[in-house]
Structures are given as C-alpha cells and as structure tokens.
N, C-alpha and C positions, 0 to 999 in steps of 0.2 A: 448357580453360575455368577449371579450378580455379586455375591459376597467374595467369590474367588477373584473376580475382576477388580473389585475395590481393594482387596488385600494386595494384589499385584501392583496397582498404581501407588498405594501407600508405601510399599516397600521400595519401589523404584524412586519415589520422592526422597526417602531417607538415604538411599544409595547415593543420589545426587548431592544431597546436603553433606554427606560424610566424605565421599571420595572425590567430589569435584570442588565443592565450595569450602570444605573443611569447617562446616558449621553444623555439627550434629545437634538435633533437637531432642533426641531420646537416648536413653542409655543402651549399651550393648545388650543388656539382658532383655529389655523390651523389644529390641530389634529381633533378637533370636527367637523370642516367643512368637512374634508375628510370622517369622519365616517358618517355624515349626508348624504353626497352624495351617499355613498355606500348603506345606508339604503333605500334611495329613489329609486336607481336603482334596488335593490332586491325586493322592493314592486311592481315595474313596470314590473319586469321579474321574477315571482315566479318559472318559469321553471329552473332557475339557482340557486335555493336555496341550501345551503350547511350548515350542522350542525356545521362545523368547521370555518365558516365565523367569522371575528372579531365582527360583529354585534350581534352574539349570546352570547357574553361574559356577557351580562346583565342578562342572565338567564330568564327562564320562571317563571311566577307568579303562575303556577299550582303546587299545593302541590304534593310531590312525596313520595312514600313508598320505603324504602330501601330493595332491594333484597339481599339475601345471596349468595356470590360467593366464590367458592373454589379457594384457591391460587394454581397456577401451581407449585410454589416452596414455601415450608413452610416459613412463615414470622416469624422467631424466634426472641426472645429477646437476648440481650447480657449478658454474665456473668459480674458481677461487681467486680472491685478491688478498694481498698481504700488507698493503700500505696505502697511504693517502693518495699517492700518485696513481696507483693502479685503480683505485676507486674513482678518482677524478676522470681517468680515461673511460671508464664504464659510463659515467654520467655524460661525458662528451659524446659518446656513440649514441646514447639514448636521445640526447638533445638534437643531434643531426638527423636522426631517423624520424623523429616525431614532428619536428618543426612546429611545435605548439606548446601550450601549457601542459604540465604534467606534475605529478607528485609521487613520493615514495612512501612505502610502508616499511619500517624497520622492525625486525623480530629477532628473538633469540634463536640461535642455531642449536637445537637440542641434540645431545650426543647419545643416540639410542639406535633402534632398529626401525627403518622406514616401513610404513604400513599404509595400505589403501583400503578404505572401507566404502562399500557400495550399499546404498539404501534404496529400497523400492516399496512403494505403498506404505511408507512410514515404518518399515522394519529393516533390520540389518540383514542384507542378503548374502554378502560375501566379504571376506577380509583376505587380502593378498599382499605378500611381501614384494619388495622392489624387484628381486631377481636380477635379470639382466636389463631391466628397463622396458623390455617388450613383453615379457611374461614373468610371473613369479609363482611362489608356492601358495596354495590355498590353505590358510591357517585359521579358517573361520571357527572351527571347534575350539581352538585355543583362545582366540580373541574373545569369544563369548564369555570366558571366565573372568575377563578384566572388568571390574565393577565400575570403573569411571567411563566406560563406553556404553552409551544408551543402546538398548536393543529395540526400542520403539520410539517413534517421534510423531508429532502432530503434522509435520510437513510430509506430504504424500508424493511429491514429484520425485522421480528417480534422480539421484545425484551421487557423486563420489566425494569423499572427504579424506584428505591425507594428513598424516601426522607421524609421530615417533613413539614407538613403544619404549617405555623408560623404566628404570628401576631407581627409586630415590635412595639417597645415602643411608637413611636409617634402615630401610628394608635390605639394602645390599650388605650393610655391616652385620645385621642379624643373620642373614643367610650364610655369610662367610664364617661367623662364629659357630653356627650349627654344623657346617661342613668340616670345620677344624675339629670339633668335638667328635664327629663321626669318623675322623681319620681320612677325610676326603680332601683333595686339593682345592684351596680357596680360588674363587674367580679373581682374575687380574684387575677388573674394573667393572663398574655398573653397566657399561655398554655391552661388554662380553657376556655378562650375566643375563641381561635382558634378551640379547640376540639368541643365546643358547637356550634360554627358557622358551622363547617363542617357537623354536624348532623342535621342542620335545615331542615325543610321539604319544604321550599320555596326557590328555587335557586335565585330568584330575590332579596330576602333579603340577601342571602349569598353574592351576587355581591356587595352589599353596604358596606360590612365589610372590603374590601380591604385586603383579605388574601394574603399571600405570600407562596412560596414553594421553599425550598432548597433541591437539589438532591445530593445523595451520593453513589449510588450503582447500577450497571447494571447487569442484568442476561439475559441469552439467549443462543441459540445454535450456533449463528454465530456472536459473538461480534467482534468489530474491533481489539481488542488486548487481549493477555493473561495476561496483567498487569492491575490490578485494577486502579492504578494511571493513566495510559495512557487512559483507558476507560473514566475516569472522564474528562480528557482534551478533548477527542473527544465529549463527551456529551455537554460540554460547547460550542464547536464550532457549534453543532447542534442547539443551542439556549436555552438549559436548564440553569437554575440558579444554577450553581455549584460554591459555594463560593471559593475564591482563597486561603483559609487558610490551605488546606491540604499540607502535606510535607512528603517527603521520609526520613525515618530514618534507618540508617544501623546498629545501635546498641542501647543498653539501655541508654547510656549517651546522645545521641541525643534525645531519647524519653523524658528523664527527662528534658532536656533543653526546649523542646516544651511545656511540661506540666507546668513547672515553669513560662514560658513566659505568657501563657494564663490564669494561675491562677490569675495573676495580671491584664492583659490586657482585660479580659472578661468584666470588668466594663465599658470599653469604647465602647463596641459593642452596636448597636441599637436593639439587640434582645437577648433573654436569651439562655444561654448554661448551662448545669449542669455537664459537664465533658469532657473528651477527649476519642475518640475511637481509638484503636490501632488495625490495621488489617495486616495480612500477605498479601503482594502485589500480588504475583503470584496466578492466578486462579487455575493453576494445583496443586500448593501446598495447596491451600484452599481445593480442592477436596480430596487431599491425607490426610489431617488432619481430614476432615469429620465433623460430627455433633454429639452433645449430643442430648438427648431427647428434650431439650428446647432451646439450644443455640449452636452456632458454636464453634468449637475448635480453629478456626484460628483468633479469634478476642475477645477483651475484652473492656469493658468501664471502664476507670479510672474516678471515681466519685470525684468531688471536696470535700474538707472537709465541713462538714455540718455547716450551719450558727447557731450561738448560741445567745440566749437572756435570760435575767434575768427577772423573774416576781414572783408574790406571789401565793402560793398554798392555795386556799380558802377552798376546801373540797376534800375528797376522796369518790368516789362512786364505785359501782361494777357492771360489765356487765357479762351476762351469754351467752356463745356461743352455737353453735349447738351441740358440743360434751359435753356440761356441764361444760367446763372449765370456771372458774370465774376470770375475769381480772380486777384488780384495775385501776381506771381512775382518773387522777388528774384534778380537775376543777380549772382553773387558772384565774387570773386577765388577761383580754385580752392583748395580746402583738403581735406586728408585727414581723414576722419571715419568711424570704425567700419569700417575696411578698404576704403573706397571714396573716390574723389575727388569732392567735391561742388562743383558749379558753380551749381546753382539750388536754391531752396528756396521753399516756399509761405509767403505772408504772410496767407493765409486770406481776409480781407475788409477793407473800409474801416475798420470798428470796431477791428480789431486794429492796423492801421497807426496810427490815431489814439491808441489806448491806449498803444502803445509809443513813439509819436512817431518812427517810423522814417523816415529821410531818405536820399536818395542821397548816397554818400560816407561814411556812418556806418561805424564799426567795430561789427560785430554778432556776437552769439553764436548759433551754429547747433547744433541737436541733431537726432538722428534719433529721431523718435517711435516708440517700440517698436523701435528699432534698424533701422527700415525707411525711413520717409519723412522727409527733411530738412525742418526748419522753423526760422525765425528766432524766438528766444524772448526776446531782450533786446538792448539797445543799450548800448555802452560810451560814455557821454556824455563822459567825460574825453578821448576821442579825436575828438570831433566837430569837423569843419572850421568855421572862423569864419564863412564865408560861406554856410553851409547854410540851406536854405529848407524849410518844412514841405511834406510831400507832399500834392498835390491829386489825389484819386482821379479816374480817367478819367470823362469826361462822355459820350463816344461809344463805341460798340462798335468795338474795334480791327479787326474783320473786315469789317463791313458798314456802319459809320458811323451806325447807328441810335442815337438818343438813349436812354441807359440809364435804367431805372426801378428803383425800390425799393419793394417791397410793404410795407405797414404791418406792423410786428412781426417783420420778417425782417432778417437782417444783410447778405445778399447783394444786389448790384446785378445787374439782368438786362437782357439784350438782348431786346426784345419781338418782334424780327423772326424768329420761329421758323421760318417757311417760306421765308425768303430769306437767312438767315445760314449760310454754308457749314459752319462747325464744328458748328452745331446739327444740321443735316441729316445730315452724315456721322456725328456722334455717335449720333443716333437709329438710323441704319442699323447701326452697330457694336454697339449695345446689342441690336438686334433679332436679329442673327445669332449672338450670343454663346452659349456652351455652355449656360448656365442658361436661355436663352430658346429660340430656334429651332434652335440648334446646327447651323448650316450649315457643314459641314466645309470647311477650306482657304481660307475667305474671311475674312481678317483685316483689320486697320486699313489697311495699305499698299495692299492690293488694292481695298478700298472706295474709298479716295481716288483710285486710278487709274481705276476705273469712273466715279466722279463727275466727275473732271476730263475724261474722254473724252465726257461727256454721255450715258452709257448708263443711269445711274440718277439720279433726283432725289428719290426718297422710297423708303420700304420696299416699297411695292407694286410698284415698277418691277423689283424683283428677279425677280418671277415672269413677267416678259416677256423675260428674258435668254435668248439662244440660244448654243449652243456656238460657232457660227461667228462670233458677235460678239466673244467674249472670247478665243478661242484666238489666241495670238501677240502679244497686247497686252503691252507691258513699258515700264518706265521705270527710271531710276537715281535712287535717293534717297540723301541725305547726312544723317547725324545731326549733333548739336550738336558732336561731337568731330571732325567732318570726315571720318569714315569713310563710304565709299560702298558701296552694294550694289545689285544689279539685282533688281527684283521684276517678276513678270509671270505670264502664264498659259500654261504649257506644256501638252502634251496631257493628261497624267494629272491635273494640277491643274484644268484646265478641265472635264474629265469629272467629277471629284469635286465640284466646285462645282455644276454643273448637277444632278448626282444628289442632292447635299445639299439644294438648293432644293426638289426634288421630294419628297424624304423628309420635309422639314419640314412638309408638308401633313398629316402624321399626328400632329404634336405636339398634346397635349391642350389643351383650352380654357384651363385655368388658366395654362399657359405662354404660349399665344398672347396672352392678356390682358396678362400681365407684359411680353411682348416689345414691344407697341405703344407702351410708354413713357409711360403716364399718370403724371403727377407724383405722388409719394407712394405709388404702388401698386407695392410690392415683391412678392417671391414669396409671402410669407405672406398679405398683404392680397389678392393675386390669387386665392389658394386660397379665402379666405373669401367673396369676392364671387361666384366661380363656383359655390360651393356653395349660395348664396342666390338667384342669378339664373341661370336655366337656359340663357340664350343672350345674345349680345351686344346684341341689340335690347332685351331686357328691361332690361339694365343701362343702355343708352344712354337709355332713357326713364324711368328711376327718379327718383323725387322725393327731396328732401333727407330727409324723414322716413323713407322706405323704406330709404335708404342707411344712415342713422345707427342704424337698428334692428339692423343686422348687427353681430355681435360685433367689437369693436376698431375699428369705423369711426366716427371722430369727424367733426365738421363740416369740419375742414380737408381730410381725405381726400375726404369726400362732395362738397364744393364743387369740388375738383380734378377729380373724375370728371364732374360736371355741366358744368364749364367746358370740359373736353376735348370732350365730345360736342355742346356748343353751337356748336362751330366747324365750319363747312361743310367746310373742307379735311380735317379729321380724319374726319368722317363719310364723305367721298368715298373716302379711303384705306381705311377699314375695309370699305366696300362692295366695293372692288376686291380686297381680300384675301379676302373671302368668295367672290367670283366665281372667284378663283384656286384655291379649294378648301381654305382653312385651316379648322381646327376652332374655330368660335366658338359651339359649343353643347355642353352636357354630354351625355355618352352616356346614353341612357335606361337602359342596363343597368349604369351605373356604380354600384358598391356603396357609394360614399361616403355617399349619402343613402338609407337603407333604409326609413325611415318618418318621420312627423312626430309620433310619440308624445310626444316631449319638447319640441316646438316652443314657444319662448318661455320655457323653463325654464332657470334658472341653477343649476348644481350644483357644489358644492365637494367635491373628492375628498381624503380624508385617511386615512392608515394603510397597512397591508400587505394585499394581496389575493392570490387564488389565481392571478391573472395579472398581468403588469406593469401598473403604474399608467397608463403611456402608452396601453396597449390599452384600459383602462377609459375614458379621456378620449376616445379615438377613437370608441368605441361611443356615447358621449353625443352627439358631433357627428353620427354616422351616423344617429341617430334624432331629429335636429333641435334638440338642446339645446346649451347653452353650458357649457363647463367653465371655471369661475372659480377663481382661486388664493386668494381671500380671502373671508371671510364678511362679508356686509352685510345690511341690511334687505331688499335685493333678491334675496337668495339664496332659492331655492325648496326645495332639499334639501341636506343634507350626507350624502354617501355615505361611511360609516365602515367602515374595515377594522380589522384587528388593530393595536394600538399607535397608535391615533389620537392626534394631538397634544393634550395636555391644554388648551392655550390655545384651540384651535379648538373643543373640546368645550364648554368653559366659555362661549365667546362664542355658540355655537349655542343652548345652553340659555337664555342670557340673552335672546337675540332670539327665542326660541321657534321656531327653525327646525326642521322635521321632520328627524330623523336616521334614515336607512335603511341596511340592511345590504346586502352584495353580493347575497345571495339575493333580497332584496326588489327590488333594482334590476333583476335579470334578469326578475322577474315583471312589473314595470312595462313593460319594453320588448318582452317576448315574449308576453305574455298579453293 
C-alpha cells in the first residue's frame, strides 16, 4: 500500500508540473512507465482502489446520465459594462455603498464553460455546471478526467471553487483537424468545443479531448483569507490552475491600464478571453454590497469591443416569437466573425431598418453584440447598388398570414393570432417546459415541434394528457441551415423521462407555474412578487388595476397585461385545465415567505452594515409584508440604518424627516 500511495503522489506531482505549471521534469515515456506500474499494482490489489487515483483520469467508458444538483451558493452571472463611463458608474455605486476604503482585483474573463468544484476532506466531491444558476448538471465523472484539476488536497475544510472549463487553441485546432479528416463537422470555436465536450455522456471520450480548467473564485465558511486575491494565491499553492494574470487595482486609472494592456495582449494568449472581470477584493465588503436577482453588486465584466466584419445582405426574412413579436432577420453572405461563420443577423425591428436605411443588396457591417449575438450595425452606402429600393416591412405574418399590428408606444410589430399561429404556440410550450419554468426533462425544441406536428399537443395543457404509448417510437429527421441532418425522436428512456418530468412538474411552486404560463411582461421576479401578494391564481385573475399596481414594481403596463391575459376565454380555459391536472396555482399556507403583515404598506430603505447580510434584512422586510426600496423619497416610511450609513442618504432622510430606525428597533417592530 505504501508503494501505491507514493506512486500516486509522484504522478500527481508530475501532472501538476506538466498541466498546470507547464514545467515538466520527466519525459513522457518515464511518466507513462510510472502510470503503467500503478495500474498494474491496482489491478493486483483491488482492495486499495481509490476513485481519486491518477489512473482514473482516463474515465469510464460507461455512458452517464447527468443528475441535477442544487448549488449551495447561487451561481450568478455578471453584469456587463462596455465602456469607461459604465465602469465609472459601477465604481461610483461601490463607493457610495461602502463609504470606506476598498480595492479591486482585475482578472481575465475566460471564454469557456462555467464549473463549480466542491471539495470535502481534501478530496473532489462534486463538479456542477452553472445550469440556471440555482441548479446545474453533475458532471463529476467528466471533470475527473481533466488533469489540471487536483483530485486531492492538503486543505481539508469543505469549500467550493469556481472556474471555467477551457480548450486551448492548439488542442482545439488539433481536434478540428481530426474531425475534418473523419468527415465530421468542425466546432465553431473553442468555447463550443469545451462546452460540448463537458456534456458528453462518455467520460472516456471526454478524457481524449484534453480539456483544461482555470479557477478564479473560492466560497466557503472557513476560507484561508478574507481577501479574494489572497485566496487565489492560496488555491494556486494547493495545486489549482489559477492563471497569474490577476492584479490588485487601487483606483480606476489602474483598472483602465489593465484593460488597455489586455485589449491588445489577448491576441497572444493560447486561449480565448472576451473581457476583464473587476471584483471588490474584500469578502466582507462583497457581503456588504450583496446581490441583485441575477448578479452580484460587487463585480462587473468589462466586455471587449465587438469584432466587426463587412458582408452582403442577400435577403430579409421574418421570424415570429412566442409573444407574436415579428423580428426581421438579415440573411447574409457568409462571413467569419469572432471565431464563427455568420450567415444570419438580427435587424431588431422596423424602426432599426428605417433608421439605418437597410436594403437588400447592401454591403453591411456586422458585429457580435457582447461577442455572442450577430447584429447589423451600419450600411456601407458607397457600395449600394444603383437600383436598390427602400425596405418595406412585412404587412402579414409569414407563418399564418394574419395582418400584423403595432401597439402604440412599442417598436415591434405583432401577429395577433396567438392561438392559431404555429410559432407562437410552439414558443409558449417551449417556454413552459424550460428549466426556469416547469423544467420538464428531455423535452426540448425539436421534440415539441414533433409532438405539435403530429397533432398530440396544441397548447401547454395538452402536455398533461400525453401517454407513454403515444410518444414512444415517434421520430423525424431535421436539417439545420447548414444542411446538416440529424434524427430526433422518443426512444424508451427519453419517453419515460418526459412522462416522468411532466408528472414531477406538478410539484413546481406557484411562482414558477405563473411564470411558465407566459403572461407578457411577467418574468421570474414579477411572478414572485405577484404570488406573494395574491395567494392563488383565481385571486390574481380577478384582481383590479388598482390592486395590481399596489404591488411593488408592478406598473400599469404589467398590470394591464395581466388583466388582458385573464380577460381571454382561451387563457382561462387553459389555466383551468392545468389546475385540474394538478399544477400548483396557490401559495403553500406554510410558506415562510409571508410571515406576517406587520409592515404591510410600509416602504423601507436599508443602508449601512448590519449583523447579518443586507439581502437577508431585505428578505425579512418582504416576509413581513413590507417593501424594500433602494432610494429615499417622500413615500419612504422608515430608513433602516446600520453602521457606516451613507452620508447622502442620512442627509436626505433628515431633510424629509423620515424616521431612522436601528437594526434592534427593526427587530422589535416585526417580532413584538
């Protein structure tokens, strides 16, 4: 056993030297000989088997199904900024909220697939993808094959470390050469290749792709330091691949210098980055700043200027979304842009076409917004054909031929035939089954279309009438815009998972059921606020305009949309069918979200540092019927002041004679 242990430690040392530090000390042959010796000893002594042994890096060739795992800490996205002014606004917000000294850490924004690694007792416990931020896919078996990720550590406290699964340029180029030789379609870019590889069902195949992993953030109850930067240095000593590019910046000038340097130098990197991440260094100050619904307040991502290319606009077509909005699409002469071949780009709406005077046959400039979504941003008038004609926006729906309408004050044209226009119907079903809504497993866009085309579903309520016998064996061949064909259908396991997912969705809470039915302007946050104020779907359906707008953040536009939705007989009928199917359209009486009405109708502004995180304070206000507001006005009832309350807020509260209460006084109000 001692020899096996020594061999494992020695091999892991050389893994770290080779894959993390790029400083190999032995030849590949010597490394292979050590690995073979260890494999032989483990075969001869199976009683000493260890899932974290270096021999397990090759991965099993047994296909795996990804389980959903809830994140202990929400895995949020970063808010983006695109210029110095927006970056300065972020710094100003931080300065006002902290009211004290602070510093930033600047890091490269790696362009890969986000991953969260959990370690317990010095061993890798679990690897989970971002997913929807609340839960993700358990890809531990695949991640164990990545040699730059340590499987064992000297640090035994439980912690989580987050990073990006990457594919370097040399590995990516080699992979695409191999795919081309095999007659397979090359990957568009390293990010797609890394993401696709991470979700492969066969860990042995993942092991062959030579993925890498760069780590950039630690979370846990007992971290080594209260400085983000210091924790990164400690993680590097533990063996994690923490790139050396992070830097402490004390002011905006240093941040700008860092950004300017990497805007140019990124071209020399052997991997892709798409921006710079700016984080407040102190973990205590991070907690003080808190979180928004989808992003932290203590960090932003500065995105590099989008890459631009010139190409020809061949034709304009029109797409219909689930809300009926009609979006014009530019069909382009193919052009390479930010690592991918772009053939289509959004033209947004009729106003944008008119503003840019975009015409068929024009030479147009195309950008990738945030390096992701292609869009036409300008026309090269000097190359315009002599016989070009102004573009006339579509008059009729391209799918159902209904006459398009345009609501006053809105830019988009709409197809009003919401219950007879196929893309709207299928789009609503796809929204309903999505992960953030009803999360019906294995039922994606292609399968929804197949079920719709076969006449098995016509609306979201029809899903709850589906039977295994109806869907098992259904299949069709679909072809994408590049001419690539694939077969989709319902095999045994897929059909079973879908029927099971439909049944399980009946336990999804009211707020997500409300979001899922697709009321216009009712997103996740608005759905939560509505369900906290209306205990069931019937109360909401019968609510008046005044009752709706009295809810925090519900204006007349949202209120009228809710009223219009329930005014339609078809929508009421679908909701009734969903209720009969067993969906949750009422708040749980035991739900702790609403504990009392002590603060009902009260607007409270929270400022300063408290004994618990500020977000927890705001949640308590809502739990007791109040509204947490971000700014002081004449409508503010209380200012809840902690240590280091912002001087501007204090001054305004005193000027408006708003009562200022302490944390202790707040607790007395809600608990006594």
